C-alpha positions in Angstrom: 5.1 1.2 -7.1 5.0 3.3 -3.5 2.9 2.1 -0.1 1.0 5.6 0.8 1.0 4.8 5.2 -2.2 7.3 4.8 -4.8 5.1 3.7 -2.5 2.1 4.6 -3.1 0.7 0.9 -0.1 0.1 -2.3 -1.2 2.2 -5.4 0.2 1.5 -9.5 0.2 4.0 -11.2 1.2 3.6 -14.9 3.6 1.5 -17.1 2.8 -0.5 -20.9 -0.2 -3.4 -22.6 0.7 -5.5 -24.5 1.2 -3.3 -27.0 3.3 -0.8 -26.3 1.1 1.6 -25.0 1.8 3.8 -22.4 -1.1 3.3 -19.5 -2.6 7.1 -17.3 -4.6 4.1 -14.9 -4.1 4.8 -11.1 -4.9 1.4 -9.1 -4.7 0.7 -5.3 -3.8 -2.6 -3.3 -6.0 -2.7 0.0 -3.8 -6.0 1.0 -7.3 -8.3 -0.5 -8.4 -6.1 -4.1 -7.5 -4.1 -6.3 -9.8 -1.2 -7.5 -9.4 0.9 -10.3 -9.0 4.8 -8.6 -11.2 7.4 -10.8 -10.3 10.5 -11.0 -11.1 13.9 -14.0 -7.1 14.5 -14.0 -4.9 12.2 -14.3 -0.6 12.5 -15.8 -0.5 11.7 -18.8 0.6 7.6 -19.5 4.5 6.9 -18.2 6.2 3.9 -18.3 9.7 3.3 -16.0 8.5 5.9 -13.8 8.8 5.6 -9.8 6.7 6.6 -6.8 7.3 7.6 -3.5 5.9 8.2 -0.2 7.1 11.7 0.8 6.3 12.1 4.7 6.3 16.6 4.7 3.7 16.4 2.3 1.9 13.5 2.9 1.1 12.8 -0.2 2.4 10.1 -3.6 4.8 11.3 -5.3 5.8 9.9 -8.8 8.8 10.8 -11.5 8.1 12.8 -15.0 9.5 9.4 -16.5 7.6 9.0 -19.8 
């Protein structure tokens, strides 16, 4: 999970469902509502990963942990 100053929103990616399946969904929090972010291309599902905002690239980055 990480905050993105460029959008003013917090994002969370991946995780695990109740059956132990790794998830590949991306969600954003605007301070009031969670919304799923749609995309044609996604990284594979993962859990125990890390996400951070890179001010040099001005984008969120996610670790490759699976």
